[in-house]
C-alpha positions in Angstrom: -31.2 0.2 -8.8 -30.6 3.1 -11.3 -28.1 1.9 -14.3 -26.5 5.6 -13.9 -24.3 4.8 -11.0 -20.8 5.5 -11.7 -18.6 2.6 -10.4 -15.1 2.7 -11.1 -14.2 -1.0 -12.0 -10.3 -0.4 -12.3 -10.1 1.1 -9.0 -7.8 -1.0 -6.3 -7.4 -0.2 -2.7 -4.4 0.5 0.0 -4.6 0.1 3.5 -1.1 1.5 5.1 -1.8 -0.8 8.3 -2.9 -4.5 8.9 -1.9 -6.4 11.6 0.4 -9.2 10.9 -2.5 -12.0 12.6 -4.5 -10.9 9.8 -4.6 -13.0 6.7 -4.8 -12.1 3.0 -8.5 -14.6 3.1 -9.8 -12.3 6.1 -9.2 -9.3 4.2 -10.6 -10.5 1.1 -13.7 -11.9 3.3 -14.3 -8.3 4.7 -14.8 -6.8 1.6 -16.7 -9.8 -0.1 -19.2 -10.0 2.9 -20.0 -6.5 2.8 -20.8 -6.6 -0.3 -18.0 -4.1 -2.0 -17.7 -6.6 -4.7 -15.2 -9.6 -5.9 -11.9 -9.7 -4.9 -9.4 -10.9 -7.2 -6.5 -11.0 -5.3 -4.8 -9.5 -1.7 -1.1 -8.4 -1.8 0.7 -8.1 1.5 3.9 -5.9 2.0 5.5 -6.9 5.1 6.9 -3.5 6.9 8.4 -3.0 10.6 7.5 -0.2 12.5 9.4 2.0 15.0 9.4 -0.6 17.9 10.2 -3.6 15.6 6.9 -4.9 15.4 5.5 -6.6 12.0 2.7 -5.4 10.0 1.3 -5.5 6.5 0.8 -2.8 4.1 -2.5 -4.2 2.0 -3.6 -3.9 -1.6 -6.9 -5.0 -2.6 -7.4 -5.6 -6.3 -11.4 -6.5 -7.2 -12.4 -8.9 -10.0 -15.9 -6.9 -10.0 -16.9 -3.9 -7.9 -20.8 -4.3 -7.0 -22.8 -1.9 -9.0 -24.7 -0.4 -5.7 -25.4 3.0 -4.2 -23.0 2.1 -1.3 -20.1 0.8 -3.3 -20.8 4.5 -5.4 -20.8 6.6 -2.3 -17.6 4.5 -1.1 -15.8 5.3 -4.4 -16.9 8.8 -4.1 -15.9 9.5 -0.5 -12.3 7.7 -1.4 -11.9 10.1 -4.6 -13.1 13.3 -2.4 -10.8 12.6 0.5 -7.4 11.7 -1.8 -8.4 14.9 -3.8 -8.4 16.8 -0.5 -12.0 17.8 -1.0 -13.0 16.1 2.5 -10.9 16.0 5.6 -12.7 12.7 6.7 -10.9 9.5 6.0 -12.4 6.2 4.6 -12.8 3.6 7.0 -14.0 -0.2 6.8 -14.8 -1.9 10.1 -13.3 -5.4 9.7 -14.2 -6.5 13.6 -16.1 -3.7 15.5 -15.0 -1.4 16.6 -11.7 -2.3 14.8 -11.0 -0.6 11.6 -9.2 0.1 8.5 -8.0 3.5 6.9 -8.4 2.8 3.4 -7.2 4.8 0.2 -7.0 4.2 -3.4 -4.0 2.7 -4.9 -1.9 5.2 -6.2 0.8 3.0 -7.8 -2.2 1.2 -9.5 -3.6 4.5 -11.1 0.1 5.3 -12.1 0.3 1.8 -14.0 -2.7 2.2 -15.5 -2.5 6.0 -16.6 1.3 5.2 -18.0 0.3 2.5 -20.1 3.7 0.9 -19.8 2.6 -2.0 -17.6 6.4 -2.2 -16.2 6.8 -2.9 -12.7 8.7 -0.1 -10.4 12.4 -0.2 -9.9 13.1 -1.9 -6.7 16.0 -0.8 -4.6 17.3 -3.1 -1.8 18.4 -0.5 1.1 19.1 -3.7 3.5 22.7 -3.6 3.0 22.9 0.3 3.4 21.3 0.3 6.6 23.1 -2.9 8.0 26.4 -1.3 7.1 25.2 1.9 8.6 24.0 0.2 11.9 27.6 -1.6 12.4 29.0 1.8 12.3 26.7 3.5 14.5 27.3 0.5 17.1 31.2 1.3 17.0 30.5 5.0 17.3 27.9 4.3 20.2 26.7 7.6 18.5 23.0 8.5 17.9 23.4 10.1 14.5 21.1 10.1 12.0 20.8 8.9 8.7 20.8 12.0 6.2 19.3 12.6 3.1 22.5 13.3 1.2 24.1 9.9 2.4 20.9 8.3 1.2 20.9 10.0 -2.0 24.6 9.3 -2.7 23.9 5.5 -1.6 20.6 5.1 -4.2 22.9 6.8 -7.2 25.6 4.3 -6.6 22.7 1.4 -6.8 21.3 3.2 -10.2 24.8 3.4 -11.6 26.1 0.2 -10.9 22.6 -2.0 -11.0 21.1 -3.6 -8.0 20.9 -7.2 -7.5 17.4 -8.4 -8.6 14.7 -7.9 -5.6 12.5 -11.2 -5.1 9.3 -8.8 -4.0 9.8 -7.1 -7.3 9.1 -10.0 -9.6 
């Protein structure tokens, strides 16, 4: 094995859609058993799709990436896709024939490049949507939330502050 392999040890991954039935341990197992490296932690962000079904967006952080040709090519493909140099998405098979589309975690890149180490601001928009939903039920109208309404709501939170978000801590 060549010592000249370029392996980015700070790279973390993002998977936008993982079934809510999959656990953090299963995600870590997929990457470790396929010799990507040692996973330090897996973060789940619970989400709901258009039909009300739950799923997770997943962030995978590595303690150490394995120094191998396979990992080198995997990271190279990720970088090429993220830069728009190729149209081929990067996939990891977790239960053949099922796979996850995998991306570079851009929020980790922002954190490292800015050097601040500060967490991003978290806006809790649940009150906005709950109020809006009540209004829509009263009107029995199918109108959509406009960008201006959302912008005004976000500005009011920024001006007046917002309660702390437990997920941001």
